[in-house]
C-alpha positions, -999 to 999 in steps of 0.1 A, spaced: -220 -832 490 -195 -861 486 -208 -867 451 -203 -830 442 -167 -831 454 -160 -864 436 -175 -850 404 -155 -818 408 -123 -839 413 -130 -859 382 -135 -827 362 -102 -814 375 -84 -846 366 -98 -845 331 -88 -809 328 -53 -817 340 -51 -846 314 -62 -822 287 -37 -796 297 -9 -822 299 -17 -834 264 -17 -798 251 17 -793 268 31 -825 252 19 -812 218 32 -777 223 67 -788 236 80 -801 202 66 -770 184 84 -747 208 116 -767 203 112 -764 165 106 -727 168 137 -723 190 158 -743 166 146 -722 136 152 -690 155 188 -701 163 194 -710 127 181 -677 115 201 -658 141 233 -676 132 228 -669 95 222 -632 103 252 -631 125 274 -647 98 260 -621 73 267 -592 96 302 -605 103 309 -607 66 297 -571 61 319 -560 90 350 -576 73 341 -558 40 337 -525 59 371 -530 76 387 -536 43 371 -504 28 382 -484 58 418 -496 54 417 -487 17 402 -453 25 428 -446 51 456 -455 27 440 -433 0 437 -404 24 474 -407 34 483 -409 -3 463 -377 -11 477 -359 20 513 -366 8 504 -355 -27 489 -323 -13 521 -316 7 541 -320 -25 518 -297 -44 518 -272 -15 556 -272 -14 557 -268 -52 534 -238 -49 555 -223 -22 586 -227 -44 568 -211 -73 558 -182 -51 593 -178 -38 607 -178 -74 580 -153 -84 589 -130 -55 626 -132 -59 630 -134 -97 601 -113 -111 611 -80 -127 599 -48 -111 573 -26 -127 574 12 -124 600 10 -98 579 -12 -75 586 -48 -67 564 -74 -84 544 -85 -54 530 -50 -50 517 -51 -86 503 -86 -86 480 -105 -63 496 -131 -42 479 -165 -40 479 -181 -6 468 -217 0 447 -219 31 444 -251 49 407 -253 52 398 -289 56 368 -303 37 361 -339 43 394 -340 61 418 -335 32 409 -308 7 422 -273 6 406 -242 -9 428 -215 -25 420 -179 -16 432 -148 -34 443 -119 -12 462 -86 -17 495 -86 1 
């Protein structure tokens, strides 16, 4: 019985030595894998940060363009209102009726498409 236990202990020690050697071999490989992963992640993070900066720049440019178009749209809208007023007040009458009764009046509706477009609609008024 003693010989069996001694033999078993020796096998366990050999197995522990074998596992210790495998651990020593695996440790540098794991460190290399961690290092490579950190390098890869840092490169990806830098790339994503650069893309974020480009996106922020585009957003600022887009916002400025939207504001510019909104201002231009206000000017055009005011111009159309002025033309309509001139048409209503300075148009000759036909058959004894005022001009607006004989012509269709164009109204500009503020229907937003993509936040800044307007669609004209023709109505009888």
